[in-house]
N, C-alpha and C positions, 0 to 999 in steps of 0.2 A: 503493499499499499503506501504508494510515492504522493504524500500531502504535501504542498507547499503551502507557507501563509506570506501573504503579499504584506510586507512591512509599510509599505508607503501609503496604504490607506485608500489610495484611488483605483475605482474599478477599471478593468481592462478597457481599453478602446476596442470598440467593434472592428471585427476583421474582415469582414466581407460587406459588399455593396447591400446586400439582402439584411444583415444586421444593422447597418447604418439607417436603411429605410424603415426598419421596425422601430428603431430608438425615434427617428423623426416621428411616426405614427403616433408612439406612445405619448410622446411629448405633445403632439397636436389633441390628443383626446383627452390626456389630463387639463389642458390650458381649456379645451372648449367645456368640459365638466366645471373646474373650479371658475372660469369666469364668466361663463355665461349660462349653462343650464341650472346649476344650483342657485345662483341669485335670483333667477326668474322663478324656480319652483319654490324658493321662500316666499317672494312676495305673493305668489298665487296663494300658497297655503294661508299666509297672514290675511290676506284679503278675502280669502272664502271664509276663514273663521269669523271675522269680523261682519261680512256679510249675513252668516248664520246667526250671530247673536243679535243684529238688527231685525232679522225677520223674527226671531223668537220674543224680542221684545216688543215687537209692533203687536204680537196676539195676546201675550200674557202681562204686558207691561214693564216698566223698567224695575229694577232691583230696588230693595228699600223696604221699609215698614209701610203697611198699607194706611193711605192717609185720607 
């Protein structure tokens, strides 16, 4: 079993053009998810919750003691 430990701490550079393309694709997918999709989903979820609370309050009234 010949295992070597890389002391410099840097990952090895991709050796083939296919590996380079795969790394670029992974970076593009990450940037899309982190910069576009997740922020949009967060806004949609918060807006949907706010809309649901608004609709419920239209039918049963706002929270608080009965007045």
